[in-house]
C-alpha atoms as a printed R data frame, in Angstrom:
    type eleno elety resid chain resno       x       y       z
1   ATOM     1    CA   VAL     A     1   3.680 -15.705   1.561
2   ATOM     2    CA   VAL     A     2   2.998 -19.370   0.714
3   ATOM     3    CA   THR     A     3   4.177 -21.582   3.588
4   ATOM     4    CA   GLY     A     4   2.360 -24.774   2.707
5   ATOM     5    CA   ALA     A     5   1.813 -25.410   6.438
6   ATOM     6    CA   ASP     A     6   0.595 -22.286   8.183
7   ATOM     7    CA   LYS     A     7   0.102 -23.982  11.505
8   ATOM     8    CA   PHE     A     8   3.722 -24.928  11.634
9   ATOM     9    CA   PHE     A     9   5.407 -21.771  10.214
10  ATOM    10    CA   ILE     A    10   2.967 -19.133  11.715
11  ATOM    11    CA   LEU     A    11   2.546 -18.910  15.487
12  ATOM    12    CA   PRO     A    12   0.639 -16.609  17.786
13  ATOM    13    CA   GLU     A    13   2.759 -14.289  20.002
14  ATOM    14    CA   SER     A    14   2.274 -16.284  23.142
15  ATOM    15    CA   GLU     A    15   3.410 -19.604  21.523
16  ATOM    16    CA   VAL     A    16   6.464 -17.977  19.951
17  ATOM    17    CA   GLN     A    17   7.724 -16.931  23.268
18  ATOM    18    CA   ASN     A    18   7.163 -20.363  24.766
19  ATOM    19    CA   LYS     A    19   9.226 -22.007  21.988
20  ATOM    20    CA   CYS     A    20  12.083 -19.466  22.474
21  ATOM    21    CA   PHE     A    21  12.276 -17.975  19.008
22  ATOM    22    CA   GLN     A    22  14.188 -14.801  18.828
23  ATOM    23    CA   GLY     A    23  13.013 -11.420  17.390
24  ATOM    24    CA   HIS     A    24  15.187 -11.515  14.274
25  ATOM    25    CA   GLN     A    25  13.512 -14.882  13.363
26  ATOM    26    CA   LEU     A    26  10.133 -13.329  13.426
27  ATOM    27    CA   ILE     A    27   8.025 -11.448  10.769
28  ATOM    28    CA   PRO     A    28   4.639  -9.974  11.751
29  ATOM    29    CA   ILE     A    29   2.031 -11.589   9.428
30  ATOM    30    CA   VAL     A    30  -1.612 -11.132   8.596
31  ATOM    31    CA   THR     A    31  -3.458 -14.398   7.735
32  ATOM    32    CA   SER     A    32  -7.044 -13.136   7.210
33  ATOM    33    CA   ALA     A    33  -8.716  -9.934   6.111
34  ATOM    34    CA   LYS     A    34 -10.793 -10.219   9.278
35  ATOM    35    CA   GLU     A    35  -7.704  -9.000  11.059
36  ATOM    36    CA   PHE     A    36  -7.585  -5.636   9.191
37  ATOM    37    CA   SER     A    37  -9.877  -3.839  11.596
38  ATOM    38    CA   GLY     A    38  -7.735  -5.184  14.594
39  ATOM    39    CA   LEU     A    39  -4.672  -3.696  12.974
40  ATOM    40    CA   LEU     A    40  -6.225  -0.134  12.772
41  ATOM    41    CA   LEU     A    41  -7.547  -0.524  16.269
42  ATOM    42    CA   ASN     A    42  -4.400  -1.844  17.881
43  ATOM    43    CA   GLY     A    43  -1.974   0.233  15.839
44  ATOM    44    CA   LYS     A    44   1.162  -1.711  15.081
45  ATOM    45    CA   LYS     A    45   0.377  -4.670  17.329
46  ATOM    46    CA   PHE     A    46   0.380  -7.996  15.479
47  ATOM    47    CA   LEU     A    47  -0.629 -11.195  17.134
48  ATOM    48    CA   LYS     A    48   0.853 -13.618  14.673
49  ATOM    49    CA   ASN     A    49   4.449 -14.269  13.551
50  ATOM    50    CA   LEU     A    50   6.058 -16.016  10.510
51  ATOM    51    CA   ILE     A    51   9.145 -17.970  11.766
52  ATOM    52    CA   LEU     A    52  12.300 -17.730   9.609
53  ATOM    53    CA   PHE     A    53  14.945 -20.306   9.827
54  ATOM    54    CA   SER     A    54  18.639 -20.091   8.936
55  ATOM    55    CA   LYS     A    55  19.702 -22.222   6.056
56  ATOM    56    CA   ASN     A    56  22.315 -23.998   8.067
57  ATOM    57    CA   ILE     A    57  21.186 -24.475  11.633
58  ATOM    58    CA   SER     A    58  23.917 -24.846  14.136
59  ATOM    59    CA   ASP     A    59  23.922 -27.883  16.493
60  ATOM    60    CA   ASN     A    60  23.852 -25.354  19.315
61  ATOM    61    CA   ASN     A    61  20.399 -24.210  18.295
62  ATOM    62    CA   GLU     A    62  18.650 -26.996  20.065
63  ATOM    63    CA   TYR     A    63  15.221 -25.457  20.169
64  ATOM    64    CA   GLU     A    64  15.133 -24.903  16.377
65  ATOM    65    CA   LEU     A    65  16.426 -28.335  15.591
66  ATOM    66    CA   ASN     A    66  13.697 -29.856  17.953
67  ATOM    67    CA   TYR     A    67  10.956 -27.768  16.305
68  ATOM    68    CA   LEU     A    68  12.002 -28.895  12.808
69  ATOM    69    CA   LYS     A    69  12.206 -32.449  13.970
70  ATOM    70    CA   GLU     A    70   8.559 -32.148  15.274
71  ATOM    71    CA   GLY     A    71   7.654 -30.766  11.929
72  ATOM    72    CA   GLU     A    72   9.195 -33.737  10.026
73  ATOM    73    CA   GLU     A    73   7.428 -36.131  12.390
74  ATOM    74    CA   LYS     A    74   4.203 -34.558  11.289
75  ATOM    75    CA   GLY     A    75   5.115 -34.846   7.599
76  ATOM    76    CA   PHE     A    76   5.371 -31.088   6.870
77  ATOM    77    CA   HIS     A    77   8.516 -31.567   4.992
78  ATOM    78    CA   LEU     A    78   6.752 -33.955   2.473
79  ATOM    79    CA   ARG     A    79   4.150 -31.369   1.561
80  ATOM    80    CA   ALA     A    80   3.990 -30.041  -1.982
81  ATOM    81    CA   HIS     A    81   5.398 -26.501  -1.193
82  ATOM    82    CA   SER     A    82   7.974 -27.840   1.233
83  ATOM    83    CA   ARG     A    83   9.415 -30.166  -1.391
84  ATOM    84    CA   LEU     A    84   9.972 -27.254  -3.789
85  ATOM    85    CA   ARG     A    85  12.244 -25.590  -1.211
86  ATOM    86    CA   THR     A    86  15.853 -26.484  -0.417
87  ATOM    87    CA   PRO     A    87  15.974 -26.849   2.517
88  ATOM    88    CA   TRP     A    88  12.284 -27.448   3.053
89  ATOM    89    CA   TYR     A    89  11.897 -25.068   5.976
90  ATOM    90    CA   MET     A    90  13.195 -21.971   4.034
91  ATOM    91    CA   VAL     A    91  10.017 -20.134   3.289
92  ATOM    92    CA   LYS     A    92  10.322 -17.404   0.577
93  ATOM    93    CA   VAL     A    93   9.089 -14.136   2.053
94  ATOM    94    CA   GLY     A    94   9.386 -11.473  -0.602
95  ATOM    95    CA   GLY     A    95   9.301  -7.704  -0.421
96  ATOM    96    CA   LEU     A    96   7.280  -5.890   2.130
97  ATOM    97    CA   PRO     A    97   3.810  -4.937   0.846
98  ATOM    98    CA   ASP     A    98   2.740  -1.297   0.795
99  ATOM    99    CA   ALA     A    99  -0.868  -2.421   1.386
100 ATOM   100    CA   PHE     A   100  -3.038  -5.410   1.752
101 ATOM   101    CA   PHE     A   101  -6.500  -6.140  -0.068
102 ATOM   102    CA   PRO     A   102  -8.793  -9.172   0.533
103 ATOM   103    CA   TYR     A   103  -8.960 -11.963  -1.894
104 ATOM   104    CA   ARG     A   104 -12.568 -12.749  -0.646
105 ATOM   105    CA   MET     A   105 -15.001 -10.667   1.182
106 ATOM   106    CA   ALA     A   106 -18.888 -10.330   1.119
107 ATOM   107    CA   HIS     A   107 -19.237  -6.906   2.659
108 ATOM   108    CA   ILE     A   108 -17.389  -3.729   1.541
109 ATOM   109    CA   PRO     A   109 -13.781  -4.911   0.736
110 ATOM   110    CA   TYR     A   110 -11.231  -2.161   1.544
111 ATOM   111    CA   LEU     A   111  -7.607  -1.435   1.195
112 ATOM   112    CA   MET     A   112  -5.340  -1.691   4.329
113 ATOM   113    CA   LEU     A   113  -2.143   0.351   4.152
114 ATOM   114    CA   ASN     A   114   0.891  -1.374   5.583
115 ATOM   115    CA   ASN     A   115   4.510  -0.582   6.678
116 ATOM   116    CA   GLN     A   116   5.789  -3.579   8.602
117 ATOM   117    CA   ALA     A   117   3.994  -6.866   8.099
118 ATOM   118    CA   GLN     A   118   3.641  -9.664   5.552
119 ATOM   119    CA   CYS     A   119   0.474 -11.660   4.659
120 ATOM   120    CA   THR     A   120  -0.292 -15.170   3.541
121 ATOM   121    CA   ASN     A   121  -1.617 -15.879   0.111
122 ATOM   122    CA   SER     A   122  -5.251 -15.533   1.151
123 ATOM   123    CA   ILE     A   123  -4.659 -11.773   0.893
124 ATOM   124    CA   HIS     A   124  -3.480  -9.719  -2.090
125 ATOM   125    CA   ARG     A   125  -0.125  -7.877  -1.601
126 ATOM   126    CA   ILE     A   126  -0.162  -4.355  -3.119
127 ATOM   127    CA   TYR     A   127   2.895  -2.490  -4.146
128 ATOM   128    CA   PHE     A   128   2.768   1.244  -5.143
129 ATOM   129    CA   LYS     A   129   5.170   2.948  -7.503
130 ATOM   130    CA   ASN     A   130   6.345   6.544  -6.771
131 ATOM   131    CA   LEU     A   131   3.294   7.402  -4.656
132 ATOM   132    CA   SER     A   132   3.386   9.521  -1.496
133 ATOM   133    CA   GLU     A   133   1.665   8.427   1.734
134 ATOM   134    CA   ILE     A   134  -0.978  11.182   1.052
135 ATOM   135    CA   GLU     A   135  -1.690   9.819  -2.362
136 ATOM   136    CA   ARG     A   136  -2.077   6.298  -0.880
137 ATOM   137    CA   LYS     A   137  -4.639   7.537   1.488
138 ATOM   138    CA   TRP     A   138  -6.612   8.998  -1.300
139 ATOM   139    CA   ILE     A   139  -6.504   5.715  -3.153
140 ATOM   140    CA   GLN     A   140  -7.609   3.923  -0.048
141 ATOM   141    CA   LEU     A   141 -10.657   6.161   0.342
142 ATOM   142    CA   SER     A   142 -11.389   6.105  -3.355
143 ATOM   143    CA   LEU     A   143 -11.824   2.324  -3.217
144 ATOM   144    CA   LEU     A   144 -13.797   2.503  -0.135
145 ATOM   145    CA   SER     A   145 -16.338   4.989  -1.630
146 ATOM   146    CA   VAL     A   146 -19.385   3.953  -3.561
147 ATOM   147    CA   PRO     A   147 -17.853   4.393  -7.056
148 ATOM   148    CA   GLY     A   148 -14.878   2.332  -5.943
149 ATOM   149    CA   GLN     A   149 -17.108  -0.434  -4.459
150 ATOM   150    CA   LEU     A   150 -19.268  -0.329  -7.521
151 ATOM   151    CA   ALA     A   151 -16.273  -1.011  -9.777
152 ATOM   152    CA   ILE     A   152 -14.955  -3.844  -7.596
153 ATOM   153    CA   GLU     A   153 -18.494  -5.238  -7.480
154 ATOM   154    CA   SER     A   154 -18.654  -5.083 -11.293
155 ATOM   155    CA   TYR     A   155 -15.413  -6.718 -12.146
156 ATOM   156    CA   SER     A   156 -15.140  -9.325  -9.409
157 ATOM   157    CA   LYS     A   157 -16.332 -12.897  -9.553
158 ATOM   158    CA   THR     A   158 -18.827 -14.461  -7.171
159 ATOM   159    CA   TYR     A   159 -17.541 -17.240  -4.787
160 ATOM   160    CA   GLY     A   160 -19.495 -19.597  -2.693
161 ATOM   161    CA   ARG     A   161 -22.488 -18.222  -0.702
162 ATOM   162    CA   GLY     A   162 -22.274 -14.910  -2.603
163 ATOM   163    CA   VAL     A   163 -18.839 -13.955  -1.393
164 ATOM   164    CA   LEU     A   164 -16.926 -11.667  -3.723
165 ATOM   165    CA   LYS     A   165 -13.740 -13.272  -5.264
166 ATOM   166    CA   ILE     A   166 -11.558 -10.264  -6.031
167 ATOM   167    CA   GLU     A   167  -8.919 -11.214  -8.621
168 ATOM   168    CA   PRO     A   168  -6.089  -8.735  -9.357
169 ATOM   169    CA   GLY     A   169  -7.854  -7.843 -12.678
170 ATOM   170    CA   ALA     A   170 -10.776  -6.439 -10.595
171 ATOM   171    CA   LEU     A   171  -8.493  -4.123  -8.757
172 ATOM   172    CA   LYS     A   172  -6.814  -3.067 -11.956
173 ATOM   173    CA   ASN     A   173 -10.083  -1.962 -13.446
174 ATOM   174    CA   SER     A   174 -11.285  -0.256 -10.323
175 ATOM   175    CA   ILE     A   175 -11.936   3.447 -10.135
176 ATOM   176    CA   VAL     A   176  -9.552   5.486  -7.968
177 ATOM   177    CA   TYR     A   177  -8.819   9.150  -7.629
178 ATOM   178    CA   PHE     A   178  -5.617  10.533  -5.837
179 ATOM   179    CA   LYS     A   179  -3.803  13.732  -5.365
180 ATOM   180    CA   ASN     A   180  -1.100  15.030  -3.044
181 ATOM   181    CA   ASP     A   181  -3.509  17.056  -0.897
182 ATOM   182    CA   PRO     A   182  -3.093  16.733   2.903
183 ATOM   183    CA   CYS     A   183  -6.743  17.685   3.477
184 ATOM   184    CA   ILE     A   184  -7.297  13.791   3.193
185 ATOM   185    CA   ASN     A   185  -5.740  13.316   6.598
186 ATOM   186    CA   THR     A   186  -8.685  14.349   8.784
187 ATOM   187    CA   ILE     A   187 -11.273  12.255   6.968
188 ATOM   188    CA   TYR     A   188  -8.753   9.444   6.739
189 ATOM   189    CA   ASN     A   189  -8.458   9.275  10.424
190 ATOM   190    CA   LYS     A   190 -12.197   9.458  10.896
191 ATOM   191    CA   VAL     A   191 -12.724   6.602   8.437
192 ATOM   192    CA   SER     A   192 -10.098   4.530   9.891
193 ATOM   193    CA   SER     A   193 -11.663   4.873  13.434
194 ATOM   194    CA   LEU     A   194 -14.958   3.775  12.007
195 ATOM   195    CA   ILE     A   195 -13.542   0.794  10.245
196 ATOM   196    CA   SER     A   196 -11.656  -0.263  13.420
197 ATOM   197    CA   SER     A   197 -14.979  -0.327  15.334
198 ATOM   198    CA   GLY     A   198 -16.606  -2.340  12.480
199 ATOM   199    CA   ASP     A   199 -18.840   0.346  10.844
200 ATOM   200    CA   LYS     A   200 -17.657  -0.136   7.260
201 ATOM   201    CA   PHE     A   201 -21.071   1.072   5.952
202 ATOM   202    CA   GLU     A   202 -20.638   4.511   7.616
203 ATOM   203    CA   SER     A   203 -16.949   4.779   6.557
204 ATOM   204    CA   MET     A   204 -18.106   4.073   2.927
205 ATOM   205    CA   MET     A   205 -20.660   6.842   3.126
206 ATOM   206    CA   ILE     A   206 -18.329   9.406   4.632
207 ATOM   207    CA   SER     A   207 -15.666   8.528   1.966
208 ATOM   208    CA   THR     A   208 -18.212   8.955  -0.746
209 ATOM   209    CA   LYS     A   209 -19.521  12.344   0.607
210 ATOM   210    CA   PHE     A   210 -15.926  13.662   0.857
211 ATOM   211    CA   LEU     A   211 -15.094  12.693  -2.715
212 ATOM   212    CA   ASN     A   212 -18.368  14.017  -4.006
213 ATOM   213    CA   GLU     A   213 -17.551  17.396  -2.512
214 ATOM   214    CA   LYS     A   214 -13.843  17.426  -3.743
215 ATOM   215    CA   LEU     A   215 -14.827  16.293  -7.352
216 ATOM   216    CA   ASP     A   216 -18.067  18.390  -7.457
217 ATOM   217    CA   ILE     A   217 -20.170  15.290  -8.434
218 ATOM   218    CA   LYS     A   218 -23.723  15.838  -8.931
219 ATOM   219    CA   GLN     A   219 -26.091  14.439  -6.266
220 ATOM   220    CA   SER     A   220 -28.135  12.696  -8.921
221 ATOM   221    CA   HIS     A   221 -25.119  10.783 -10.270
222 ATOM   222    CA   SER     A   222 -24.087   9.842  -6.739
223 ATOM   223    CA   ASP     A   223 -27.538   8.530  -6.088
224 ATOM   224    CA   GLU     A   224 -27.506   6.574  -9.237
225 ATOM   225    CA   ALA     A   225 -24.121   4.900  -8.334
226 ATOM   226    CA   PHE     A   226 -25.407   4.125  -4.949
227 ATOM   227    CA   SER     A   227 -28.493   2.402  -6.248
228 ATOM   228    CA   ALA     A   228 -26.472   0.406  -8.777
229 ATOM   229    CA   LEU     A   229 -24.239  -0.780  -5.944
230 ATOM   230    CA   LEU     A   230 -27.292  -1.929  -3.918
231 ATOM   231    CA   GLU     A   231 -28.715  -3.722  -6.852
232 ATOM   232    CA   LEU     A   232 -25.466  -5.671  -7.595
233 ATOM   233    CA   GLN     A   233 -24.965  -6.625  -3.967
234 ATOM   234    CA   ASN     A   234 -28.537  -7.728  -3.481
235 ATOM   235    CA   ARG     A   235 -28.377  -9.927  -6.691
236 ATOM   236    CA   ARG     A   236 -25.143 -11.462  -5.510
237 ATOM   237    CA   LEU     A   237 -26.394 -12.364  -2.009
238 ATOM   238    CA   LYS     A   238 -30.083 -12.811  -2.840
239 ATOM   239    CA   LYS     A   239 -30.881 -10.569  -0.019
240 ATOM   240    CA   PRO     A   240 -30.184  -7.058   1.141
241 ATOM   241    CA   LEU     A   241 -26.600  -6.711   2.477
242 ATOM   242    CA   PHE     A   242 -27.522  -3.534   4.181
243 ATOM   243    CA   PHE     A   243 -30.418  -1.126   4.127
244 ATOM   244    CA   GLY     A   244 -29.399   2.268   2.713
245 ATOM   245    CA   ASP     A   245 -30.919   5.274   1.169
246 ATOM   246    CA   PRO     A   246 -29.194   7.633  -1.364
247 ATOM   247    CA   CYS     A   247 -30.227  10.496   0.999
248 ATOM   248    CA   ASP     A   248 -27.736   9.205   3.387
249 ATOM   249    CA   LEU     A   249 -25.038  10.674   1.020
250 ATOM   250    CA   LYS     A   250 -26.493  14.086   1.546
251 ATOM   251    CA   ASN     A   251 -26.285  13.972   5.402
């Protein structure tokens, strides 16, 4: 979602209540990949909302008219994206994404499944075609595993300070494996708990071990993939991102 003025169109929960906006005017929205772990930790609790305005606002809606007047006084209606809209405050939202993926991230980017929020254009919106919830969980763990991370690392560009810039093409070329097997649920819940507590490295290792067992991948091949991932990450950042040992995949 491109607002052109996030500070005006996106407000934290406390400020939304103070300004008297109603529930039907609000869409939960994620503005940074840093918020992913919080979504897992807090369940469906979103702390920010995108404000939707009616095309023709009644004179009775004094709080909306005053808010838009404030925006015009600050020149938000003259910004590039605002000038492309008629009226300027009608933000185009689009369909609800099935998942999110970061546009930039330095350390283990991962897919975040979604069922109720939108996101700003600093995050990729992912839409699945004819995939069950179980299959989506397989894809999430596949991208989080060492082979998935190696593919993302290989096809992505490097942004400032060594941060990965993950274009859609990098995701298109990434390695994923999925099936409609509910055995994924237990490991998915465990990995989600680890991510929510900030332990992405351990979640990557557990996902890798799980897929190694399911696909009968030789330990030597898994070790080589892990070493290659470390090499690419260390080149990108000019220093070790994390200290790991292929033996961790065996434990």
